[in-house]
N, C-alpha and C positions, 0 to 999 in steps of 0.2 A: 163686510168691509171693516178694517180696523181704523179707528179714528186717527191713529198716529201715522197712517200710511198714505197721506194725501200728497199729491205731487208738489215738488218744491216751487216756491214763488207765490203760493197762495197765502195771503195774510190771514192768520187765525186770531181773531180779536175777541177776547171774552166780553160778553155783554153783561154789565153789572146789574142792569134792571132785569128781573126774572120775567120769563115769557110764560103765559098760560099754557099748560100742557095741551089743552084742546085747541089751541091756536096753532100748534105745531103741525105742519103739513107733511104727511108721509111721502116717501118716494118709492115705496114698495107696497104690494097689495096684501101680503100675508105675513104672518108670524107663526112660530111654533108655540102653541099655548102652554105646553109643558115647560118650555124655556121661560115663558113669562111668569109662570107660577114659581119656578125655581128662583127667579130674581125677586119675586115678592117675598119669599122666605128669607132670602139673603138680606133684604132690606129690614125685615122684622128682627133678624138676628143682630142687627147693629145695636139694638137696644136703646142706649142713651141718646139724648138730643145732640150731645157733642160728637159722638161717633157718626150719627146720621148726617150732621153738618159737614164733617170731614169727608164722608162718602160722596156727598153731592158736589163738593169742591173738586174731587178727583175725577168725577164722571160728568163733565160738561157735555152737553148734547151738541155735536157738530152739525151746523146748518149752512144752507145756501140762502142768501137773501134773494127772493124772486120777485116777480111783478107785484106791485102794491106793497113792497117791503115785507111780504109774508116770509115766515121762516120755514124752510123745507129741510126736514131731517135727512141726513145721508148716512147715519149710523145710530146705533143704540135705540132702534125702534122697540125692541123687547123691553128694555129698561124703562123707556118713557111710558109704555102701556102699563107695565107693572106698577110703577109709582102712581100713575093715575088711578089704578084699581086699589091702591093702598090709601087713597084719599088725598094725595098731594095735588095742589092746584097749579103750582108754577115750578119751572126749572130754569137754571141758568144755562145759557148756550154759548158756543164759540163759533164765530162766523168764519167759514172756510173761504167763501168767495161772495162778492156782491154782484149779482146779475139782475138787479132790480130794474135796470133800464131796458131790459129786453122785453119784447112782447111774448105772450104765452107760448106761441108756437116755436119761436126761436129758443126760448128758455128750455123747453122740454127737449128740443133737439140737442142743445149743448149738454144737458144732463145725460142724455143717452150716449153721446159721443165720449163723454168722460167716465162712463160707467158709474154715474151717480144716481142711477135709477134702476129699478128692477120691476117692470110692469108685467109680471106673470102671476096668474091666479092660482088658486089652490089645486087646480088640475095640471098645472105646469104650462098653461097656454098663455101666450103673449097677448096682451090687451093694449088698447090705446091709453095714452096718458090720462085721458078723461075718466077712465075707469078706476084710477088710483083713488082710494078714499081720501076725503078731505080732513079727516082727523084720525088719530091713532086708535080710538075706540071702535072704529068701523073696519079695521083690518080683519081679514079672514084668518081662521085657524088652518094651517097646513100641517097635519100630523107628520108628514115626511120631513118637514123642516126640523121638527123636534127630534125625529129619529136621526137625522144627519148631525145635529148638535151633540146628541148623546154618543153617537158613533165616534166622533172626534175625541170626546172626553174619555172614551174607553180605548183609545189608541188605534182606532181604525184608520185614521189618517192624521197627518200633522197640521198644526195651525199654519195658515198660509195667508199671504197678503193679497192674493187675488180677490178683486171685488166680488162680493156675494158668493164666495167659495162654498159656503154651507148650502146655498140654494142649488148649486151645480151638483153637489152630492145628493141633495134631496131629489132632484130630478132623475138622477141615475137610479136611486133606490125605488122611486115611484114606478119605474118601468119594469121592476123585477120582483117587487113584493106587493101583495094584495093590501089595499088600504084597510080592509076589514081586520087583517091580522095585526096591523099596527095599532088599530083602535081597541081591539079586544085582548091582545096578548103582546104588549109592548116588549116584554123581556125576550120572548121568542123571536120577535121581529128584529130585535137588536142582535141576537145571536146569529141570525141569518145574514144580517148586514155585515157583521164582522168577517164572515166568510167571503161575501161578495167583494168586500173592500180589498181583499188580497189577490183577486183574480186579475188576469192580464187586461181584460176589457175595461177595467177601472183605471188603467195606467195613465190615461189622458187627464185625469182629474187633479186639481190642485192639492198638494199635500200627500199624494199617493205614496205609500211606503210598503208596497207589496213585495213579492219575490224579485230579487235582482236579476236572475237569469231569464230574460225575455227571449 
């Protein structure tokens, strides 16, 4: 989900007081650890404190205020985890919606209806909201999410505003490529993914840019 693509009418208010990273609550169960590591490198490449400060100002974490005024991330999970691993303690956030008056059950129902959550595990199986980790450091690695991200960067499909579009591609690839291949020979798995991405059976996926003649 792209942070700029939230429905109109939601007030996005920057929070000037930084929020501890480990207090940020995920709304998804997995990340692609290769993606996290790439963001760690990008952070280190910023170099100076001035550049890093400017980077953080441009990459506010979009959150929903939930029960107990807790901050639930709805985008940039990979970046939040990467910066935590790089030693940062706090991040600035921007509030997309305040649902703090809702009880927990209604809160998760609303998030689900608005596609603000993705409760699928590293096997692509849907789980209950209770199974979603309570901190970014406890999210699982899904190598197919990394593969889907790399596939987009290599032109396998176009960037799309559909919520969790990379996870939809990850699930498509998961059913066609062995996990062992992704873990042992990522380059070969990517080559295979590029071929699969052009096939007709992938035409339902967001950002598909395969053959025109269906």
